[in-house]
C-alpha positions in Angstrom: 55.5 17.9 -77.8 53.0 14.9 -77.8 51.7 15.9 -74.4 51.1 19.5 -75.6 49.1 18.3 -78.6 47.1 15.9 -76.4 46.4 18.7 -73.9 45.2 21.0 -76.6 42.8 18.4 -78.0 41.4 17.8 -74.5 40.9 21.6 -73.9 39.1 22.0 -77.2 36.4 19.4 -76.5 34.7 18.0 -73.4 36.0 14.5 -74.1 38.4 12.7 -76.4 38.4 8.9 -77.0 41.9 7.6 -76.8 41.5 5.4 -79.9 40.2 8.4 -82.0 43.7 10.0 -81.7 45.2 7.4 -84.1 45.2 6.7 -87.9 43.6 3.5 -89.1 46.7 1.5 -88.4 49.0 3.2 -85.9 52.5 1.9 -85.3 53.5 0.7 -81.8 55.7 3.7 -81.1 52.7 6.1 -81.9 50.5 4.2 -79.4 53.2 4.1 -76.7 54.0 7.8 -77.2 50.4 9.0 -76.9 49.9 6.7 -73.9 52.9 8.1 -72.1 51.7 11.7 -73.0 48.4 10.8 -71.5 50.1 9.5 -68.3 52.1 12.7 -68.0 48.9 14.9 -68.3 47.3 12.7 -65.6 50.3 13.2 -63.3 50.2 17.0 -63.9 46.4 17.1 -63.2 45.8 18.5 -66.7 43.3 15.7 -67.6 41.5 12.7 -66.2 40.4 9.5 -67.8 37.6 7.1 -67.5 37.4 3.5 -68.7 34.6 1.0 -68.1 35.9 -2.4 -67.8 39.3 -3.9 -68.5 39.1 -3.6 -72.3 36.7 -0.7 -72.4 37.2 2.5 -74.3 39.6 5.0 -72.7 38.1 8.6 -72.6 40.1 11.7 -71.7 38.5 14.7 -70.1 40.1 18.1 -69.4 41.0 19.0 -65.8 41.1 17.1 -62.6 38.4 14.6 -61.8 35.8 15.6 -59.3 35.3 13.1 -56.6 31.8 11.7 -56.3 30.4 10.5 -52.9 30.2 6.8 -53.9 33.9 6.9 -54.8 34.9 8.1 -51.3 33.3 5.2 -49.5 
């Protein structure tokens, strides 16, 4: 159910910031549930993510990621 909601959000917009999916003070189970849903969508190829740096913002995009030439080297 959580993965379906997350998939729908990604399909409605070009990108979704992971932290924008939560209320002001999310509980641990909400964070873990959404993170696991995100991992499931990654596994299924329904979405891809980008994050700049270790503590950078996680951004979800619909569909599989297109490889760029510099990533293949």
